[in-house]
C-alpha positions in Angstrom: 261.7 -128.4 189.4 260.4 -129.3 192.8 263.0 -128.2 195.3 261.3 -125.7 197.5 262.7 -125.2 201.1 261.3 -123.1 204.0 264.1 -120.7 205.1 263.9 -119.8 208.8 264.1 -116.0 209.6 267.2 -116.7 211.7 269.2 -117.5 208.5 271.3 -114.8 206.9 270.9 -114.0 203.3 274.4 -115.1 202.4 273.8 -118.5 204.0 270.6 -119.0 202.0 271.6 -118.2 198.5 271.3 -121.8 197.2 267.9 -122.3 198.8 266.6 -119.0 197.5 267.8 -119.9 194.0 266.1 -123.3 194.2 262.9 -121.7 195.4 262.9 -119.3 192.5 263.4 -122.0 190.0 260.6 -124.1 191.6 258.2 -121.2 191.3 259.3 -120.2 187.8 258.9 -123.8 186.6 255.4 -124.1 188.2 256.8 -127.0 190.4 257.4 -129.0 187.2 258.0 -132.7 187.5 256.6 -136.1 186.9 254.6 -136.2 190.2 252.6 -133.7 192.3 254.5 -132.0 195.2 253.5 -133.3 198.6 255.4 -130.9 200.8 255.3 -127.1 201.2 251.9 -126.9 199.5 249.9 -123.7 199.2 246.3 -123.7 197.8 246.5 -121.9 194.4 250.0 -123.1 193.5 250.6 -124.5 190.0 252.2 -127.8 189.0 253.4 -128.5 185.4 253.4 -132.3 184.9 256.3 -132.7 182.4 255.3 -136.3 181.9 251.8 -135.4 180.8 252.4 -131.9 179.2 249.5 -130.6 181.4 249.2 -127.7 183.9 247.3 -128.2 187.2 246.3 -126.0 190.1 246.0 -127.1 193.8 242.4 -126.2 194.9 242.4 -128.0 198.3 244.4 -130.1 200.7 243.7 -132.9 203.1 243.1 -134.6 200.7 245.0 -133.0 197.9 242.9 -132.0 194.9 244.6 -130.8 191.7 242.5 -129.4 188.9 243.5 -129.5 185.2 243.6 -126.0 183.8 245.5 -126.6 180.5 246.4 -129.5 178.3 249.3 -128.7 176.1 249.5 -132.1 174.6 246.1 -131.8 172.8 246.8 -128.2 171.6 243.7 -126.8 173.2 245.5 -123.7 174.3 246.5 -122.7 170.8 243.1 -123.5 169.3 241.3 -121.6 172.1 243.6 -118.5 171.6 243.3 -118.7 167.9 239.5 -118.9 167.9 239.0 -116.2 170.5 241.7 -113.8 169.2 241.3 -114.2 165.5 238.6 -111.6 165.3 236.3 -109.4 167.3 233.0 -111.2 167.8 229.6 -109.8 168.7 227.4 -111.6 171.2 225.5 -113.2 168.4 228.8 -114.4 166.8 229.9 -116.0 170.0 226.5 -117.7 170.5 226.5 -119.0 166.9 230.0 -120.5 167.4 229.0 -122.1 170.7 226.0 -123.7 169.0 228.1 -124.8 166.0 229.1 -128.4 166.5 229.4 -129.6 163.0 232.8 -131.4 163.0 234.3 -129.0 160.5 236.4 -127.2 163.1 235.2 -123.8 162.0 233.5 -122.8 165.3 234.2 -123.1 169.0 233.2 -126.7 168.8 233.8 -130.0 170.4 237.6 -129.7 170.1 237.3 -127.7 173.3 235.2 -130.2 175.2 237.5 -132.3 177.3 239.7 -133.1 174.3 236.9 -134.8 172.4 237.1 -134.5 168.6 234.4 -132.6 166.7 234.0 -135.5 164.3 233.2 -137.8 167.2 231.0 -135.4 169.0 228.9 -134.5 166.0 228.2 -138.2 165.0 225.1 -139.5 163.3 223.5 -140.6 166.5 224.0 -137.4 168.5 223.7 -134.5 166.2 223.7 -131.3 168.3 223.6 -128.8 165.5 222.5 -125.2 165.8 219.0 -125.9 164.7 218.5 -128.6 167.2 219.9 -126.6 170.1 217.8 -123.7 169.0 214.7 -125.9 169.7 213.4 -125.8 166.1 213.9 -129.5 165.5 211.1 -131.5 163.9 210.0 -135.0 164.5 212.7 -136.3 162.2 215.3 -135.4 164.9 213.9 -138.4 166.8 216.1 -140.5 164.5 219.0 -139.2 166.5 217.6 -140.4 169.9 219.7 -143.4 170.7 219.1 -145.0 167.3 215.3 -145.2 167.6 213.3 -144.6 164.4 211.3 -141.4 164.4 208.1 -143.2 163.2 208.2 -145.3 166.4 209.0 -142.3 168.5 206.1 -140.2 167.4 203.7 -143.1 167.8 204.4 -143.6 171.5 201.4 -141.5 172.5 197.7 -141.7 171.7 195.9 -139.1 169.6 197.2 -136.7 166.9 201.0 -136.8 167.0 203.7 -135.0 164.8 204.7 -136.4 161.5 208.3 -136.4 160.2 208.0 -132.7 159.4 206.8 -131.8 162.8 203.1 -131.4 161.8 200.4 -132.8 164.1 198.7 -135.0 161.6 199.6 -138.6 162.6 196.8 -140.3 164.4 197.8 -143.0 166.9 195.3 -145.4 168.3 196.0 -147.4 171.5 192.5 -148.8 171.8 194.0 -152.3 171.6 195.7 -151.7 175.0 192.7 -150.3 176.9 189.1 -150.3 175.6 187.6 -146.9 176.2 184.0 -145.8 175.5 183.2 -142.3 176.7 184.3 -142.2 180.4 184.0 -145.9 180.9 187.2 -148.1 180.9 186.9 -151.9 180.5 189.5 -154.5 181.5 191.5 -155.0 184.7 193.6 -152.3 186.4 196.4 -153.3 188.6 198.2 -150.8 190.9 201.3 -152.3 192.6 203.1 -150.4 195.4 204.1 -150.9 199.0 200.8 -149.3 200.2 198.9 -148.1 197.1 196.3 -145.3 197.3 193.8 -144.0 194.8 192.9 -140.4 195.7 189.6 -138.8 194.5 188.6 -135.1 194.9 185.1 -133.8 194.3 184.1 -130.4 193.0 184.1 -129.0 196.6 187.8 -129.9 196.9 187.1 -132.7 199.5 189.6 -135.4 199.1 189.0 -139.1 200.0 191.1 -142.1 199.1 190.9 -145.9 198.6 193.9 -147.4 200.3 195.5 -150.8 200.8 197.9 -151.5 203.6 199.1 -155.1 204.4 195.9 -157.2 204.5 193.7 -154.2 205.1 191.7 -152.4 202.4 189.3 -149.5 203.0 188.9 -145.7 202.9 190.9 -142.8 204.2 189.3 -139.5 205.2 190.3 -136.1 204.1 192.9 -136.0 206.9 194.6 -139.2 205.6 193.4 -141.4 208.4 191.3 -144.6 208.2 187.6 -144.2 208.0 186.8 -147.9 207.4 188.7 -151.0 206.4 188.1 -154.7 206.0 190.7 -157.5 206.5 191.0 -160.7 204.6 188.8 -162.5 207.1 185.9 -160.3 206.1 185.9 -158.4 209.4 185.1 -154.7 209.1 186.4 -151.8 211.3 185.1 -148.2 211.4 186.5 -145.2 213.1 183.2 -144.6 214.8 182.4 -148.1 216.1 185.6 -150.1 216.0 185.3 -153.7 214.9 181.7 -154.2 213.9 181.6 -157.9 214.8 182.1 -156.9 218.4 178.8 -155.0 218.2 176.8 -157.8 216.7 174.2 -159.7 218.9 175.6 -163.0 220.3 174.1 -166.3 219.1 171.9 -168.5 221.2 174.5 -171.2 221.5 176.5 -168.8 223.6 173.8 -167.0 225.5 172.0 -169.9 227.0 168.4 -170.2 228.0 166.1 -167.2 228.5 166.0 -165.9 232.1 169.1 -167.8 233.1 171.8 -166.2 235.3 175.1 -165.9 233.5 178.5 -164.3 233.8 178.7 -161.6 231.1 182.4 -161.1 231.6 181.9 -157.4 232.4 183.8 -156.4 235.5 184.4 -153.1 237.1 187.1 -152.7 239.8 187.2 -156.5 240.3 190.7 -157.1 241.7 189.8 -157.3 245.3 188.6 -160.7 246.6 186.1 -158.9 248.8 184.1 -157.6 245.8 180.4 -158.4 246.3 178.3 -160.2 243.7 174.8 -158.8 242.8 172.3 -160.0 240.2 170.4 -157.6 238.0 167.7 -158.4 235.4 168.6 -157.2 231.9 167.3 -157.3 228.3 169.4 -158.1 225.2 169.1 -158.6 221.4 170.1 -162.1 220.2 170.4 -163.9 216.9 167.7 -166.7 216.9 169.7 -168.6 214.3 167.1 -168.3 211.5 168.2 -164.8 210.3 166.0 -163.0 212.8 166.9 -161.0 215.9 164.8 -161.2 219.1 164.7 -159.6 222.6 165.1 -161.7 225.7 165.8 -161.2 229.4 168.6 -162.5 231.6 170.2 -162.2 235.0 173.5 -160.4 234.6 176.2 -161.0 237.2 178.1 -157.8 237.9 180.5 -156.7 240.6 180.9 -153.9 243.2 182.8 -150.8 242.2 184.6 -150.4 245.6 187.6 -152.5 244.8 191.3 -152.0 243.9 191.8 -152.5 240.1 189.9 -151.7 236.9 189.4 -154.9 234.8 187.7 -153.3 231.8 191.2 -152.8 230.5 192.5 -155.8 228.5 196.0 -154.6 229.0 198.0 -151.7 230.5 196.9 -148.3 229.1 198.0 -144.7 228.3 196.5 -141.3 227.7 195.2 -140.9 224.1 198.0 -138.5 223.1 200.8 -141.0 224.0 203.1 -141.6 221.0 204.1 -145.1 220.0 207.3 -145.7 217.9 206.5 -147.4 214.6 208.7 -149.9 212.8 210.0 -147.2 210.4 211.0 -145.0 213.3 208.1 -142.5 213.0 205.8 -141.9 215.9 202.0 -142.3 216.0 199.4 -141.5 218.7 198.0 -144.5 220.5 194.4 -143.4 219.7 195.3 -143.4 215.9 196.7 -147.0 215.9 194.8 -149.5 213.8 195.1 -153.3 213.2 198.0 -154.0 210.9 200.2 -151.2 212.1 203.7 -152.3 213.0 205.7 -151.0 216.0 209.3 -151.4 217.2 209.7 -153.7 220.2 212.0 -153.4 223.2 214.0 -156.4 221.9 214.8 -154.9 218.5 212.1 -156.7 216.6 208.8 -155.7 214.9 205.4 -156.4 216.3 202.0 -156.1 214.5 199.0 -154.5 216.1 196.2 -157.0 216.3 193.7 -154.5 217.6 193.4 -151.2 219.5 192.4 -151.5 223.2 190.0 -148.9 224.7 190.1 -148.7 228.5 187.6 -146.5 230.3 188.7 -145.8 233.9 186.7 -144.2 236.6 187.0 -141.3 239.0 189.8 -141.9 241.5 191.8 -144.3 239.3 195.6 -144.0 240.1 198.1 -143.6 237.3 201.9 -143.1 237.5 203.9 -140.4 235.8 207.6 -141.1 235.0 209.9 -138.1 234.4 206.9 -135.8 233.6 207.0 -137.7 230.3 205.1 -141.0 230.4 201.8 -141.6 232.3 200.3 -145.1 232.5 198.1 -147.4 234.6 199.9 -149.3 237.4 200.0 -152.7 235.9 202.8 -151.7 233.6 206.4 -153.0 233.4 209.3 -150.8 232.3 212.5 -152.2 230.6 215.9 -151.6 232.2 219.2 -152.9 231.0 219.0 -155.5 233.8 215.4 -156.6 233.0 211.8 -155.6 233.8 210.9 -153.1 236.6 207.3 -152.8 237.9 205.5 -149.5 238.2 203.6 -151.0 241.1 204.7 -154.6 241.8 201.7 -155.5 244.1 199.2 -154.1 241.7 200.8 -155.9 238.8 200.6 -159.2 240.7 196.8 -158.7 241.3 196.3 -157.8 237.7 198.4 -160.7 236.4 196.5 -163.2 238.6 193.2 -162.1 237.1 194.5 -162.0 233.5 195.9 -165.5 233.8 192.4 -166.8 234.5 191.8 -165.9 230.8 195.2 -166.4 229.2 198.0 -168.5 230.6 200.7 -167.4 228.2 201.1 -163.8 229.5 203.1 -161.9 232.1 206.3 -162.1 234.1 206.6 -163.8 237.5 206.1 -160.9 240.1 208.7 -162.6 242.3 211.3 -161.7 239.7 210.3 -158.0 239.8 211.1 -154.9 241.9 209.5 -151.5 241.8 211.1 -148.8 239.6 213.0 -146.2 241.7 214.5 -142.8 241.2 218.0 -143.3 239.8 217.1 -146.4 237.8 218.1 -146.5 234.1 215.4 -147.3 231.5 215.9 -148.4 227.9 214.8 -145.7 225.5 214.4 -145.8 221.7 217.6 -143.8 221.2 219.7 -145.2 224.1 218.7 -145.0 227.8 217.3 -142.5 230.3 217.6 -142.0 234.0 214.5 -142.0 236.2 214.4 -138.5 237.8 210.8 -138.4 239.1 207.9 -140.7 239.9 204.5 -139.3 240.6 201.3 -141.2 241.6 198.3 -139.2 240.3 194.7 -139.8 241.4 192.2 -139.1 238.6 189.8 -136.2 239.3 187.4 -137.5 236.7 186.6 -140.6 234.6 188.6 -140.8 231.4 189.3 -143.1 228.5 192.8 -144.6 228.0 194.1 -146.8 225.2 196.7 -149.4 224.4 197.3 -152.0 221.6 197.1 -155.8 221.5 200.3 -157.1 219.8 201.8 -160.2 218.5 205.5 -161.2 218.9 207.2 -160.3 222.1 204.4 -157.8 223.0 206.7 -154.9 223.9 206.9 -151.4 222.4 208.1 -147.9 223.0 205.7 -145.3 224.5 206.9 -141.7 224.4 210.3 -143.2 223.7 210.4 -145.5 226.8 210.4 -149.3 226.5 207.3 -150.8 228.0 205.3 -154.1 227.8 201.9 -155.3 226.8 201.3 -158.6 228.5 204.7 -159.9 227.6 206.2 -163.1 228.9 209.6 -162.4 227.5 212.2 -161.9 230.2 
């Protein structure tokens, strides 16, 4: 019966007799009915489903969760009582009966497991008898493993395997799979993974690894960072020297005649049009074209150091501990970035690192610090919800004019920019931030900064803030 009514305290006893009687009947009948009660619920209350002959208990609400505690239809209650109350069992007796699943119905067997019959539970393909559960089974029990024959099961490993009686006398030879002579393996080995690594450790517990990532293959040091790698073009990078082809002597077709004046492309503080040219005599190694290297002299055109910008930098740069946001959401120091790494862009895409950029700056170089969080050189742009903002608009215009002599397809028109100001909103990797402080810092010593050359829209997140790297995407 499901007719429970809340009786307010203001009601008299005589006026509540019918409700009290109905409430008693509901409780006595365990809220019996063909559905579960949905009102006046209390966790722990019982409900007897007369349509199922099963007793349930409410264990939680919102949502309602009823747990089956007795199934009168299958007779489990009578079997359970008969088996537990028929005699006084010792601990060994109880364990023996729990392990007895023989289908004969003489133990506390599968009749008690969710209504499954012992004969079905103890079938020929899943024989869980006392011997098997006691971990004394022999190899013949492999016959019961999903229908596989024991002779096939014990021959799945190389060496001396167990026979049908459990004895280690069966010799299995897998030499047809991999030829092995002593410690030498012949044949081809393929390891397929997203970024496979083979790790080796010597007797001094020093670990090194052979690693493949994208089109790069090389060696990792004991700290898990690249020591050296080669790309598919045959170019080699090392942690100590960078790209080795950048260190090779130039060929004669590029250098020109001995003793000639030439522009080496090396510029220091070259942004000001008043920089003075000077010629100095130098010596260099060059490839003579016949496999030999020779020395020759030349006149090098260099520039004065008393100008406004530092043009050694190929792009805008950061302190070495600046963290860039990778494509997978992790962060990595800018001085640990290598070609092939992938970063998140300010436009929701992924860009690939073409090469790290090392940028030495001299004493007195001015950098800008935003929110005590991100320090950078002045030719940077920062991304706001309304577009790009310049760290130093005039400085960016000088830098861009010089860079476009080398590459036309870079940069944003300075006429479209304004300088970032306190109160501006900047796009961040997890939303946006407000600019609360802007500081211009003059370097008290020379230092090395770094950035990355990117493909794609050439934008990324530095210390969580959206910035650009020679982007032309507005």
